[in-house]
N, C-alpha and C positions, 0 to 999 in steps of 0.2 A: 504494500500500500504506500503510495507516494504521498509524503506530507506536503511537498511543494505543489504537486499537481492538484491537491484538494482545494487550494485557495484560488478564487477567481482573480483575474487581472483587472484591476479597476481602470476605467476609461475616464481620464480627466476631461474637464470642459475644454472645448476647442479641438478635440480629437474625435475622429469618426473611424469606425471599423466596419468592414463589410466583407462578405465572402463572395468572390466571383471568379469564374474560370479556373477552379481548382486551387485558388490562392486566397489567403487572408490579406486584405489590403488595409493598411492603417495610414490615415492622413492626419497631419498635425501642423502646428505652426512652423516647424523646421523643414517639413517635406513629406514625402510619401515613401513608405516601405511596404514590401510584400513578402509573404512566406508561403511556400508551397505546402499544401495540406497533406498530411500523412493519412494513409488509409487505416492505420492502427489506432488512431484516436479520433474522437468526435469533438468538434468545436461548436460552442453555442454562444451567441452574442445576446446578452440580456440586459436588464436594467442595472444589475450589480456589476456588470463587466463581461469579460470574455472568460468562459469556463472551458476547461479541457477535461474530457473523460476518456478512459480506454474504451475502444470499440468492442472488445471482448475480454475474456479473463485469461488470455494467454500470457506467458512470461514476456514475450516480445512486446506485446501491447502495453503491459504495465511498465516495462523499462523505457518505452518512448514517452510515456505519460508526463513525467516530471520534466523531461528535456523539452518537449514541445511547449509546455506551459512557460518555461523559462525563455524560450525563443520568442513567444508571444509577448512576454513581459519586456524583453529587450526591444521589440518593435515599438511598443508604446513609449518606453523611456527614451528611445532614440529620436522619435518625432517630437517629443516635448522638450527634453533637456539636451540631448546629444551625448556623445562620449568623447573623452579626452584622455590621451596618454602623454606623459612627459618623459623624455629621454635626456639623460645627462651624458655629455661627452667628457671623458677623463683622459688626459694626456697632454704633454707639453706640445704646444703648437697645433693642437687639434681644434678645428673650427667648423661651424656649420652656418650656412646662409641660405635663406629662402629667396629664390629668384623666380618670380612668376609662378608657374606650375611645376617648377623643379626645385630640388634641394641640392645644394652644392656642399660637399663635404671635403675638408682638407684633413687627411688622416695620416700624414707622414709618408705617403707614397710620392713618387716623382710626378704624379698627375692628380688632378682633382677627381673625386668620385661624384658623378651626377646621378640622382635618383629621380625618376619620373613619378609624379604624383597623379594618381588616377582621379577621375571626375568624382565629386562628392566628398573629397578629403581636402581639408585645409591644413596647411603647415605654417607655423609661425616660429620664429627664432627670436625670443625676447633678448637674449644675449648670445655670444658666440659659442657657448658650451651647452645651451639648452634648446631642445627641440620640442615643440608642442604640436601633437597630431590630434586633430579633432574632426568629427563627422557624425552622421546620424546612424550609420551601420556599424555596430559593435565589432562584428567579425572583420570587416574591411579595415577599421582603425587598428585593430590588433595585428592583422596581417602586415600592414605597412610598417608598423612599429617593429615587428619581428624581422622584416626584410632589411630595414635600416640598421638594426642592431647587428 
């Protein structure tokens, strides 16, 4: 029995959720995100929020239950608040600079390392050794942070 899956995901004001074309689409002040629906769980949009229930009593359905509820929660949090990761660069002479849609890193090589930033991700460098990565998709923000690291 999933303790996480039991709780419905609250939908704040200014956020709408609907199911269409096999996906859960959540729209909010920061943008729109969608999640492909799993056949192992059932999604219900009600007055108390979005609830997720296992479709049957199989072990596989129960194992997807909590994960799908967390993914739905990440959608709602992403379109309302967004996600941010902060990276620190440690090393003598190591620097980072945001240049448009690219991140330029000087990491002691004979050349600069350029990292292309995908659509929907914003990178800021408040100082030369700090990189702030922000966006509405938690998975994408974490993936870019891991690639830079």
